[in-house]
N, CA, C and O of each residue as an XYZ file, in Angstrom:
724
protein
N     -14.189    -18.584     23.780
C     -14.253    -17.755     24.951
C     -14.399    -16.306     24.542
O     -13.760    -15.864     23.587
N     -15.221    -15.567     25.241
C     -15.364    -14.149     24.934
C     -15.199    -13.360     26.221
O     -15.599    -13.811     27.294
N     -14.609    -12.186     26.108
C     -14.512    -11.272     27.244
C     -14.491     -9.855     26.692
O     -14.214     -9.656     25.510
N     -14.774     -8.893     27.512
C     -14.722     -7.514     27.014
C     -13.327     -7.192     26.498
O     -12.332     -7.487     27.160
N     -13.255     -6.588     25.319
C     -11.988     -6.225     24.709
C     -11.323     -5.135     25.541
O     -11.966     -4.159     25.930
N     -10.036     -5.308     25.808
C      -9.280     -4.291     26.514
C      -9.569     -4.210     27.993
O      -9.228     -3.210     28.626
N     -10.188     -5.231     28.570
C     -10.555     -5.188     29.980
C      -9.950     -6.372     30.716
O     -10.688     -7.178     31.282
N      -8.645     -6.499     30.723
C      -7.970     -7.599     31.394
C      -8.292     -7.544     32.882
O      -8.249     -6.483     33.504
N      -8.612     -8.697     33.433
C      -8.862     -8.773     34.853
C     -10.161     -8.099     35.285
O     -10.301     -7.755     36.459
N     -11.101     -7.903     34.391
C     -12.358     -7.263     34.724
C     -13.071     -8.070     35.792
O     -13.292     -9.270     35.630
N     -13.431     -7.412     36.882
C     -14.138     -8.089     37.966
C     -15.547     -8.453     37.503
O     -16.113     -7.796     36.629
N     -16.091     -9.481     38.083
C     -17.486     -9.825     37.832
C     -17.704    -10.729     36.635
O     -18.849    -10.940     36.235
N     -16.613    -11.286     36.031
C     -16.818    -12.221     34.933
C     -17.430    -13.501     35.495
O     -17.037    -13.970     36.563
N     -18.364    -14.043     34.792
C     -19.043    -15.249     35.234
C     -18.605    -16.406     34.368
O     -18.452    -16.245     33.157
N     -18.401    -17.567     34.956
C     -18.020    -18.746     34.200
C     -19.227    -19.666     34.129
O     -19.764    -20.079     35.157
N     -19.662    -19.993     32.886
C     -20.814    -20.869     32.658
C     -20.424    -21.930     31.652
O     -20.161    -21.615     30.492
N     -20.383    -23.166     32.071
C     -20.132    -24.277     31.148
C     -18.868    -24.113     30.350
O     -18.860    -24.427     29.160
N     -17.782    -23.627     30.959
C     -16.508    -23.504     30.261
C     -16.384    -22.245     29.431
O     -15.340    -22.020     28.820
N     -17.422    -21.412     29.389
C     -17.365    -20.179     28.600
C     -17.372    -18.984     29.539
O     -18.148    -18.939     30.494
N     -16.511    -18.026     29.267
C     -16.443    -16.840     30.105
C     -17.311    -15.758     29.486
O     -17.167    -15.437     28.306
N     -18.204    -15.201     30.278
C     -19.060    -14.123     29.806
C     -19.040    -13.008     30.832
O     -18.622    -13.224     31.969
N     -19.474    -11.850     30.459
C     -19.564    -10.747     31.397
C     -21.019    -10.533     31.748
O     -21.914    -10.947     31.012
N     -21.253     -9.880     32.881
C     -22.638     -9.515     33.169
C     -23.140     -8.601     32.053
O     -22.340     -8.008     31.330
N     -24.427     -8.489     31.915
C     -24.993     -7.644     30.873
C     -24.428     -6.236     31.037
O     -24.511     -5.646     32.114
N     -23.854     -5.702     29.958
C     -23.236     -4.386     30.023
C     -23.276     -3.733     28.666
O     -23.028     -4.382     27.649
N     -23.582     -2.471     28.642
C     -23.530     -1.718     27.402
C     -22.240     -0.928     27.333
O     -22.005     -0.220     26.354
N     -21.393     -1.033     28.355
C     -20.183     -0.236     28.426
C     -18.984     -0.872     27.735
O     -17.996     -0.188     27.469
N     -19.050     -2.148     27.443
C     -17.914     -2.825     26.835
C     -18.369     -3.616     25.626
O     -19.403     -4.284     25.654
N     -17.588     -3.531     24.569
C     -17.822     -4.403     23.422
C     -17.134     -5.727     23.738
O     -16.146     -5.758     24.471
N     -17.647     -6.798     23.194
C     -17.006     -8.081     23.437
C     -16.289     -8.534     22.185
O     -16.706     -8.216     21.071
N     -15.224     -9.270     22.365
C     -14.451     -9.812     21.263
C     -13.859    -11.138     21.677
O     -13.798    -11.449     22.867
N     -13.427    -11.915     20.720
C     -12.855    -13.217     21.012
C     -11.556    -13.062     21.778
O     -10.756    -12.170     21.494
N     -11.351    -13.937     22.753
C     -10.090    -13.973     23.486
C      -9.097    -14.729     22.622
O      -9.368    -15.854     22.202
N      -7.961    -14.127     22.357
C      -6.946    -14.771     21.535
C      -5.845    -15.312     22.438
O      -5.395    -14.623     23.354
N      -5.416    -16.531     22.183
C      -4.312    -17.071     22.977
C      -3.060    -16.220     22.791
O      -2.837    -15.661     21.717
N      -2.256    -16.127     23.826
C      -1.038    -15.323     23.765
C      -0.063    -15.868     22.723
O       0.591    -15.085     22.034
N       0.048    -17.168     22.591
C       0.975    -17.783     21.633
C       0.230    -18.831     20.834
O      -0.459    -19.680     21.399
N       0.367    -18.771     19.520
C      -0.273    -19.766     18.666
C      -1.781    -19.582     18.649
O      -2.298    -18.525     19.011
N      -2.466    -20.611     18.230
C      -3.921    -20.565     18.229
C      -4.468    -19.794     17.056
O      -4.063    -20.011     15.914
N      -5.396    -18.886     17.339
C      -6.104    -18.147     16.301
C      -5.148    -17.343     15.427
O      -4.150    -16.809     15.910
N      -5.462    -17.262     14.141
C      -4.642    -16.501     13.212
C      -4.958    -15.022     13.320
O      -6.067    -14.641     13.694
N      -3.989    -14.198     12.994
C      -4.166    -12.757     12.965
C      -3.694    -12.240     11.620
O      -2.550    -12.479     11.234
N      -4.551    -11.538     10.905
C      -4.169    -10.956      9.618
C      -3.539     -9.594      9.867
O      -4.044     -8.804     10.665
N      -2.434     -9.324      9.180
C      -1.735     -8.044      9.305
C      -1.465     -7.498      7.906
O      -1.103     -8.248      6.999
N      -1.643     -6.191      7.737
C      -1.361     -5.556      6.450
C       0.128     -5.693      6.163
O       0.960     -5.340      6.999
N       0.468     -6.211      4.967
C       1.852     -6.502      4.662
C       2.297     -6.039      3.288
O       3.487     -5.796      3.082
N       1.368     -5.907      2.331
C       1.803     -5.601      0.968
C       0.684     -4.956      0.164
O      -0.501     -5.116      0.456
N       1.106     -4.224     -0.855
C       0.214     -3.678     -1.874
C       0.639     -4.354     -3.170
O       1.822     -4.363     -3.510
N      -0.312     -4.912     -3.883
C      -0.004     -5.643     -5.106
C      -0.657     -4.961     -6.295
O      -1.848     -4.652     -6.271
N       0.133     -4.729     -7.333
C      -0.363     -4.137     -8.569
C      -0.145     -5.115     -9.712
O       0.903     -5.756     -9.802
N      -1.130     -5.226    -10.577
C      -1.004     -6.064    -11.767
C      -0.530     -5.158    -12.895
O      -1.104     -4.096    -13.138
N       0.539     -5.597    -13.587
C       1.164     -4.767    -14.615
C       1.215     -5.509    -15.954
O       1.288     -6.737    -15.994
N       1.175     -4.753    -17.031
C       1.251     -5.378    -18.352
C       2.693     -5.452    -18.849
O       3.014     -6.321    -19.660
N       3.562     -4.567    -18.387
C       4.958     -4.530    -18.823
C       5.844     -4.407    -17.589
O       6.040     -3.311    -17.064
N       6.377     -5.533    -17.129
C       7.168     -5.546    -15.897
C       8.369     -4.617    -15.989
O       8.643     -3.879    -15.043
N       9.087     -4.633    -17.099
C      10.293     -3.804    -17.222
C       9.955     -2.315    -17.089
O      10.649     -1.583    -16.384
N       8.899     -1.872    -17.757
C       8.505     -0.465    -17.677
C       8.058     -0.095    -16.266
O       8.378      0.987    -15.775
N       7.323     -0.987    -15.615
C       6.838     -0.711    -14.259
C       7.980     -0.675    -13.252
O       8.022      0.211    -12.399
N       8.909     -1.630    -13.341
C      10.062     -1.644    -12.430
C      10.883     -0.365    -12.625
O      11.303      0.258    -11.650
N      11.110      0.025    -13.882
C      11.876      1.251    -14.152
C      11.169      2.466    -13.560
O      11.823      3.325    -12.968
N       9.855      2.556    -13.707
C       9.083      3.676    -13.171
C       9.224      3.750    -11.651
O       9.549      4.805    -11.106
N       8.982      2.641    -10.976
C       9.014      2.658     -9.509
C      10.437      2.804     -8.965
O      10.622      3.350     -7.877
N      11.427      2.334     -9.690
C      12.809      2.587     -9.262
C      13.111      4.081     -9.280
O      13.818      4.577     -8.403
N      12.584      4.805    -10.269
C      12.798      6.264    -10.325
C      12.221      6.951     -9.100
O      12.690      8.017     -8.703
N      11.200      6.342     -8.498
C      10.589      6.886     -7.298
C      11.279      6.405     -6.019
O      10.881      6.780     -4.917
N      12.313      5.575     -6.168
C      13.075      5.132     -5.007
C      12.754      3.740     -4.504
O      13.295      3.331     -3.476
N      11.896      2.995     -5.183
C      11.597      1.625     -4.769
C      12.764      0.722     -5.175
O      13.231      0.781     -6.312
N      13.225     -0.100     -4.257
C      14.430     -0.916     -4.478
C      14.057     -2.323     -4.957
O      14.067     -3.277     -4.179
N      13.734     -2.437     -6.226
C      13.505     -3.759     -6.811
C      14.861     -4.385     -7.099
O      15.781     -3.692     -7.532
N      14.997     -5.700     -6.862
C      16.295     -6.357     -7.087
C      16.794     -6.190     -8.519
O      16.040     -6.300     -9.485
N      18.086     -5.923     -8.614
C      18.770     -5.815     -9.912
C      19.179     -7.214    -10.363
O      19.289     -8.133     -9.551
N      19.401     -7.362    -11.658
C      19.899     -8.633    -12.175
C      21.371     -8.806    -11.860
O      22.100     -7.830    -11.679
N      21.796    -10.040    -11.798
C      23.218    -10.332    -11.630
C      23.650    -11.163    -12.820
O      22.823    -11.579    -13.632
N      24.935    -11.400    -12.920
C      25.448    -12.150    -14.062
C      24.747    -13.499    -14.163
O      24.738    -14.283    -13.214
N      24.167    -13.751    -15.314
C      23.498    -15.023    -15.551
C      22.054    -15.074    -15.074
O      21.399    -16.105    -15.229
N      21.538    -13.990    -14.499
C      20.138    -14.008    -14.075
C      19.476    -12.657    -14.389
O      20.108    -11.600    -14.362
N      18.186    -12.746    -14.683
C      17.411    -11.531    -14.937
C      17.137    -10.833    -13.611
O      17.007    -11.481    -12.573
N      17.053     -9.522    -13.654
C      16.607     -8.770    -12.493
C      15.088     -8.805    -12.449
O      14.456     -9.614    -13.129
N      14.526     -7.949    -11.670
C      13.072     -7.898    -11.532
C      12.376     -7.664    -12.866
O      11.254     -8.125    -13.075
N      13.049     -6.938    -13.780
C      12.441     -6.610    -15.075
C      12.033     -7.851    -15.865
O      11.059     -7.801    -16.616
N      12.742     -8.943    -15.717
C      12.468    -10.145    -16.507
C      11.648    -11.193    -15.789
O      11.524    -12.316    -16.277
N      11.087    -10.856    -14.644
C      10.343    -11.831    -13.840
C       8.836    -11.602    -13.939
O       8.400    -10.492    -14.246
N       8.035    -12.640    -13.683
C       6.584    -12.445    -13.665
C       6.092    -11.826    -12.357
O       4.956    -11.359    -12.278
N       6.955    -11.823    -11.324
C       6.608    -11.270    -10.006
C       7.839    -10.547     -9.469
O       8.954    -11.061     -9.557
N       7.637     -9.359     -8.916
C       8.748     -8.604     -8.331
C       8.263     -7.959     -7.037
O       7.094     -7.597     -6.903
N       9.195     -7.825     -6.083
C       8.867     -7.224     -4.790
C       9.919     -6.205     -4.395
O      11.114     -6.401     -4.617
N       9.450     -5.108     -3.803
C      10.347     -4.118     -3.220
C       9.890     -3.901     -1.787
O       8.739     -3.540     -1.545
N      10.797     -4.121     -0.831
C      10.445     -3.897      0.568
C      10.585     -2.418      0.882
O      11.552     -1.769      0.483
N       9.607     -1.902      1.600
C       9.561     -0.497      1.968
C       9.944     -0.352      3.441
O       9.885     -1.327      4.190
N      10.327      0.828      3.858
C      10.594      1.025      5.280
C       9.371      0.598      6.102
O       8.230      0.868      5.728
N       9.629     -0.057      7.200
C       8.529     -0.537      8.037
C       8.077     -1.933      7.677
O       7.197     -2.482      8.341
N       8.661     -2.532      6.629
C       8.345     -3.912      6.296
C       7.232     -4.121      5.288
O       7.027     -5.250      4.842
N       6.508     -3.083      4.913
C       5.465     -3.224      3.888
C       6.164     -3.436      2.547
O       7.255     -2.909      2.327
N       5.545     -4.201      1.655
C       6.139     -4.486      0.357
C       5.230     -4.015     -0.769
O       4.006     -4.055     -0.651
N       5.845     -3.564     -1.871
C       5.124     -3.288     -3.107
C       5.369     -4.493     -4.009
O       6.513     -4.813     -4.331
N       4.297     -5.151     -4.411
C       4.380     -6.335     -5.260
C       3.883     -5.980     -6.656
O       2.864     -5.306     -6.810
N       4.600     -6.432     -7.656
C       4.176     -6.279     -9.049
C       4.033     -7.674     -9.640
O       4.929     -8.506     -9.495
N       2.918     -7.933    -10.302
C       2.685     -9.212    -10.981
C       2.229     -8.928    -12.399
O       1.404     -8.044    -12.632
N       2.773     -9.685    -13.350
C       2.355     -9.504    -14.740
C       0.960    -10.093    -14.942
O       0.517    -10.964    -14.194
N       0.288     -9.596    -15.969
C      -1.019    -10.139    -16.318
C      -0.925    -11.636    -16.588
O      -1.821    -12.392    -16.210
N       0.160    -12.073    -17.243
C       0.349    -13.494    -17.537
C       0.473    -14.304    -16.249
O      -0.034    -15.423    -16.158
N       1.140    -13.740    -15.269
C       1.275    -14.424    -13.987
C      -0.095    -14.630    -13.345
O      -0.379    -15.709    -12.825
N      -0.936    -13.617    -13.377
C      -2.283    -13.721    -12.801
C      -3.081    -14.789    -13.543
O      -3.791    -15.579    -12.921
N      -2.966    -14.813    -14.872
C      -3.704    -15.804    -15.662
C      -3.209    -17.229    -15.402
O      -3.934    -18.188    -15.665
N      -1.982    -17.381    -14.887
C      -1.471    -18.732    -14.613
C      -2.267    -19.415    -13.502
O      -2.321    -20.644    -13.452
N      -2.888    -18.633    -12.608
C      -3.705    -19.249    -11.558
C      -5.166    -18.808    -11.604
O      -5.994    -19.323    -10.852
N      -5.487    -17.857    -12.485
C      -6.871    -17.440    -12.711
C      -7.093    -17.357    -14.215
O      -7.118    -16.267    -14.785
N      -7.254    -18.525    -14.864
C      -7.432    -18.532    -16.322
C      -8.611    -17.638    -16.739
O      -9.653    -17.614    -16.085
N      -8.420    -16.919    -17.821
C      -9.473    -16.055    -18.330
C      -9.504    -14.671    -17.684
O     -10.341    -13.842    -18.043
N      -8.599    -14.411    -16.733
C      -8.581    -13.093    -16.100
C      -8.324    -12.024    -17.151
O      -7.476    -12.201    -18.026
N      -9.049    -10.918    -17.069
C      -8.867     -9.776    -17.965
C      -8.725     -8.512    -17.121
O      -9.350     -8.395    -16.067
N      -7.909     -7.570    -17.580
C      -7.798     -6.312    -16.827
C      -9.153     -5.617    -16.762
O      -9.934     -5.693    -17.711
N      -9.437     -4.944    -15.654
C     -10.715     -4.234    -15.558
C     -10.798     -3.101    -16.577
O      -9.790     -2.482    -16.919
N     -11.987     -2.844    -17.046
C     -12.208     -1.739    -17.994
C     -12.434     -0.449    -17.217
O     -12.914     -0.475    -16.084
N     -12.095      0.646    -17.814
C     -12.317      1.935    -17.168
C     -11.134      2.350    -16.316
O     -10.117      1.658    -16.259
N     -11.276      3.469    -15.666
C     -10.199      4.024    -14.850
C     -10.038      3.312    -13.520
O     -10.941      2.627    -13.041
N      -8.864      3.493    -12.941
C      -8.598      2.906    -11.650
C      -9.278      3.663    -10.523
O      -9.676      4.817    -10.678
N      -9.403      3.001     -9.399
C     -10.029      3.619     -8.235
C      -9.071      3.661     -7.061
O      -9.500      3.785     -5.913
N      -7.802      3.561     -7.331
C      -6.810      3.576     -6.262
C      -5.578      4.333     -6.726
O      -5.384      4.582     -7.916
N      -4.752      4.692     -5.754
C      -3.470      5.305     -6.083
C      -2.523      5.076     -4.919
O      -2.947      4.833     -3.789
N      -1.250      5.158     -5.213
C      -0.234      5.116     -4.180
C       0.135      6.556     -3.878
O       0.374      7.332     -4.803
N       0.187      6.931     -2.621
C       0.526      8.306     -2.246
C       1.919      8.305     -1.623
O       2.160      7.622     -0.628
N       2.822      9.063     -2.206
C       4.212      9.093     -1.760
C       4.540     10.449     -1.153
O       4.414     11.481     -1.813
N       4.961     10.440      0.108
C       5.334     11.646      0.825
C       6.721     12.097      0.397
O       7.674     11.320      0.448
N       6.834     13.330     -0.018
C       8.123     13.938     -0.354
C       8.548     14.828      0.809
O       7.716     15.229      1.622
N       9.833     15.136      0.888
C      10.336     15.938      2.003
C       9.894     17.397      1.945
O       9.638     18.013      2.979
N       9.805     17.944      0.740
C       9.468     19.365      0.603
C       8.558     19.570     -0.600
O       8.487     18.711     -1.479
N       7.860     20.705     -0.645
C       7.078     21.026     -1.843
C       7.955     21.074     -3.106
O       7.513     20.669     -4.181
N       9.195     21.568     -2.975
C      10.092     21.621     -4.136
C      10.406     20.222     -4.651
O      10.584     20.027     -5.853
N      10.474     19.247     -3.746
C      10.738     17.877     -4.180
C       9.565     17.306     -4.969
O       9.770     16.523     -5.896
N       8.344     17.686     -4.616
C       7.171     17.278     -5.400
C       7.343     17.771     -6.834
O       7.177     17.011     -7.788
N       7.678     19.053     -6.971
C       7.863     19.644     -8.301
C       8.992     18.955     -9.063
O       8.861     18.663    -10.251
N      10.100     18.697     -8.370
C      11.266     18.088     -9.018
C      10.977     16.661     -9.476
O      11.324     16.288    -10.597
N      10.339     15.857     -8.610
C       9.997     14.483     -8.994
C       9.050     14.483    -10.181
O       9.230     13.713    -11.125
N       8.045     15.341    -10.137
C       7.073     15.413    -11.219
C       7.771     15.777    -12.531
O       7.532     15.147    -13.561
N       8.632     16.792    -12.490
C       9.352     17.222    -13.695
C      10.265     16.123    -14.213
O      10.325     15.883    -15.419
N      10.980     15.451    -13.308
C      11.882     14.371    -13.723
C      11.121     13.234    -14.393
O      11.521     12.746    -15.450
N      10.020     12.816    -13.771
C       9.270     11.676    -14.299
C       8.549     12.004    -15.603
O       8.573     11.203    -16.536
N       7.911     13.163    -15.681
C       7.241     13.515    -16.929
C       8.269     13.798    -18.023
O       8.014     13.527    -19.197
N       9.428     14.341    -17.649
C      10.506     14.557    -18.611
C      11.057     13.265    -19.174
O      11.586     13.238    -20.285
N      10.933     12.178    -18.395
C      11.396     10.857    -18.846
C      10.301     10.100    -19.585
O      10.481      8.935    -19.942
N       9.157     10.762    -19.818
C       8.090     10.136    -20.592
C       6.957      9.553    -19.778
O       6.032      8.979    -20.352
N       6.994      9.676    -18.468
C       5.890      9.177    -17.638
C       4.684     10.093    -17.808
O       4.825     11.284    -18.087
N       3.510      9.524    -17.638
C       2.281     10.281    -17.857
C       1.944     11.143    -16.641
O       1.735     10.630    -15.542
N       1.893     12.448    -16.852
C       1.454     13.370    -15.819
C      -0.052     13.502    -15.872
O      -0.609     13.837    -16.918
N      -0.715     13.245    -14.767
C      -2.180     13.376    -14.704
C      -2.583     14.780    -14.268
O      -3.540     15.353    -14.789
N      -1.829     15.334    -13.290
C      -2.117     16.690    -12.814
C      -0.820     17.310    -12.322
O      -0.155     16.776    -11.434
N      -0.473     18.445    -12.913
C       0.755     19.145    -12.532
C       0.692     19.572    -11.073
O      -0.398     19.708    -10.516
N       1.855     19.787    -10.440
C       1.855     20.178     -9.026
C       1.019     21.431     -8.767
O       1.034     22.387     -9.543
N       0.287     21.394     -7.645
C      -0.522     22.525     -7.212
C      -0.551     22.561     -5.693
O      -0.273     21.562     -5.028
N      -0.889     23.725     -5.154
C      -1.059     23.878     -3.715
C      -2.505     23.531     -3.388
O      -3.427     24.294     -3.677
N      -2.680     22.360     -2.778
C      -4.022     21.871     -2.483
C      -4.611     22.584     -1.267
O      -3.875     22.976     -0.362
N      -5.936     22.754     -1.240
C      -6.564     23.472     -0.132
C      -6.413     22.762      1.221
O      -6.658     23.372      2.261
N      -6.017     21.488      1.222
C      -5.829     20.763      2.481
C      -4.415     20.919      3.039
O      -4.033     20.222      3.979
N      -3.630     21.851      2.446
C      -2.331     22.187      3.021
C      -1.157     21.371      2.538
O      -0.174     21.205      3.261
N      -1.246     20.857      1.319
C      -0.142     20.074      0.759
C       0.157     20.518     -0.665
O      -0.736     20.953     -1.392
N       1.417     20.403     -1.053
C       1.812     20.510     -2.463
C       1.520     19.144     -3.023
O       1.951     18.149     -2.440
N       0.805     19.048     -4.133
C       0.303     17.769     -4.624
C       0.491     17.672     -6.128
O       0.377     18.671     -6.838
N       0.775     16.482     -6.613
C       0.857     16.202     -8.045
C       0.407     14.763     -8.267
O       0.521     13.927     -7.370
N      -0.102     14.477     -9.454
C      -0.598     13.139     -9.749
C       0.011     12.643    -11.056
O      -0.027     13.323    -12.082
N       0.570     11.444    -10.988
C       1.146     10.757    -12.151
C       0.367      9.474    -12.407
O      -0.387      9.007    -11.553
N       0.561      8.918    -13.588
C       0.049      7.583    -13.883
C       1.234      6.680    -14.148
O       2.151      7.055    -14.879
N       1.228      5.479    -13.555
C       2.321      4.544    -13.852
C       2.077      3.943    -15.236
O       1.071      4.276    -15.863
N       2.949      3.076    -15.736
C       2.768      2.557    -17.098
C       1.440      1.849    -17.352
O       1.015      1.725    -18.500
N       0.776      1.379    -16.280
C      -0.512      0.706    -16.436
C      -1.689      1.574    -16.019
O      -2.821      1.094    -15.972
N      -1.441      2.843    -15.715
C      -2.513      3.742    -15.342
C      -2.831      3.786    -13.852
O      -3.755      4.489    -13.443
N      -2.075      3.040    -13.025
C      -2.268      3.133    -11.582
C      -1.867      4.544    -11.166
O      -0.835      5.051    -11.605
N      -2.669      5.171    -10.329
C      -2.356      6.513     -9.870
C      -1.191      6.524     -8.900
O      -1.070      5.643     -8.049
N      -0.338      7.526     -9.032
C       0.763      7.751     -8.099
C       0.723      9.222     -7.724
O       0.960     10.096     -8.558
N       0.418      9.485     -6.455
C       0.328     10.854     -5.956
C       1.631     11.214     -5.259
O       2.175     10.418     -4.493
N       2.122     12.396     -5.523
C       3.293     12.936     -4.833
C       2.793     14.099     -3.984
O       2.037     14.940     -4.471
N       3.210     14.155     -2.714
C       2.737     15.253     -1.875
C       3.762     15.601     -0.804
O       4.624     14.793     -0.457
N       3.650     16.817     -0.293
C       4.470     17.306      0.813
C       3.672     18.389      1.521
O       2.924     19.130      0.884
N       3.828     18.483      2.837
C       3.131     19.553      3.557
C       3.639     20.924      3.119
O       4.830     21.115      2.874
N       2.715     21.863      3.028
C       3.086     23.249      2.746
C       3.458     23.933      4.071
O       2.900     23.606      5.118
N       4.374     24.854      4.023
C       4.692     25.647      5.205
C       3.479     26.496      5.535
O       2.694     26.824      4.644
N       3.310     26.858      6.800
C       2.132     27.627      7.240
C       1.920     28.904      6.432
O       0.785     29.230      6.083
N       3.008     29.638      6.126
C       2.856     30.880      5.380
C       2.417     30.635      3.935
O       1.775     31.501      3.342
N       2.750     29.467      3.350
C       2.337     29.160      1.981
C       0.843     28.860      1.903
O       0.234     29.023      0.845
N       0.244     28.419      3.021
C      -1.171     28.048      3.034
C      -2.069     29.267      3.172
O      -3.248     29.197      2.828
N      -1.554     30.359      3.657
C      -2.394     31.532      3.916
C      -2.620     32.348      2.683
O      -3.307     33.368      2.735
């Protein structure tokens, strides 16, 4: 069944052979009618997944940024010793880490891509000073700094780090109006 998207109860719908159609119109796009309960599947953004070569180093890095990966308990390894780790973020989105070995367990022959990455995680800080402080703390602990904090022309204090596998991690905060002028 198809009907104009966002046009509940639109007058003039015609029923032909069990299918609902609208009169010819350039004013409405058409989309599939989804049942209110059950039926057609709906995909929703839920997680960001990164492939890592050293789970312990990656978990330690992201914990420094405030990601809550599960800690180990007596008799069990924490996230550092697992092939897969998850940290739930506010709003329900999750950051997933999988080891290269884990990926190869279901995709034999998988190899890390050559060259630089084309993605990064962007983390909002409360203030420009927090961008500077996080950058200093992480680079002081041996994390790779890609670009020291600067006042970007788009009105943010910005810095770029690399995680242990080279995934980009951007730190940013809005600049106050007087700092932008």
